[in-house]
C-alpha positions, 0 to 999 in steps of 0.5 A: 127297317120296315116301310109302310106302304099305302093301303091297299098294296099295289097290284105289282107287289100282290102278284110278286107275293103270289108268284113267290108263294107258288114257288114255295118260298116262305112268308118271312123271306117274301116279306123281307125281300119286298120290304112289307110286313109278314101279315100283309103277305099272309093276308094277300095269300089267303085272299088269293086262295079264297078268291083266285085273284090278286085284286084287293077287296072292294071297300065297303066301309061307311054308312050305306045311303038311305035313298038308293040311286033309282029313287034319287033319279026320280027325285032329281027328275021331279025337281027338274019338272017342279023347281019350287018343290020343298024338301019336305014335299019331296020326302012326303011324296016319295015316302022317304025315311030321311031328314030334310038335311040329309036329303039336302046334302045328297042333292047338293052333291048332285049340284042342286041348290035351294034358296034359304029364304024367299025372294022378297024385294028389300025395302028401299031407303028413301033419302031424307029431304 
C-alpha cells in the first residue's frame, strides 16, 4: 500500500532520502522504507545533486502580474493623494497594459474599494394628502 503525501514532500523525508542515497542504499528500498514513490526519491536526489540543497523548488506556477509591485505602490500612493481618481485615469496616467477590471481586482486585494455609482441623493417620497 502506498500513501500519497502532500506536495511538496516534507523536509524531514527529503533529508532522510539524501542520507540514505549518500550511504548507497538503492531508491526502491528507500521508497519502501519511507512509504513514498520511487519517482519521488529519484526527483529529490536529482534536485539535491543539481542544487546542493534539500529545499523544494519555488513554486512559479500561474500567470505573472501585468503590473509590478513598484508600479502598484505608485498607484496606491496616487489613490491616497487623489481618492476620486477613476480606474481609466489610473491606466492612462501610468500607461498600463491592463483592463480596468484587472486593475480593480489587484486594488481590491490591497483593500482599496470603489463606488459603483455616483453618490446622488435619492428622491424622497412625499406623503399623499
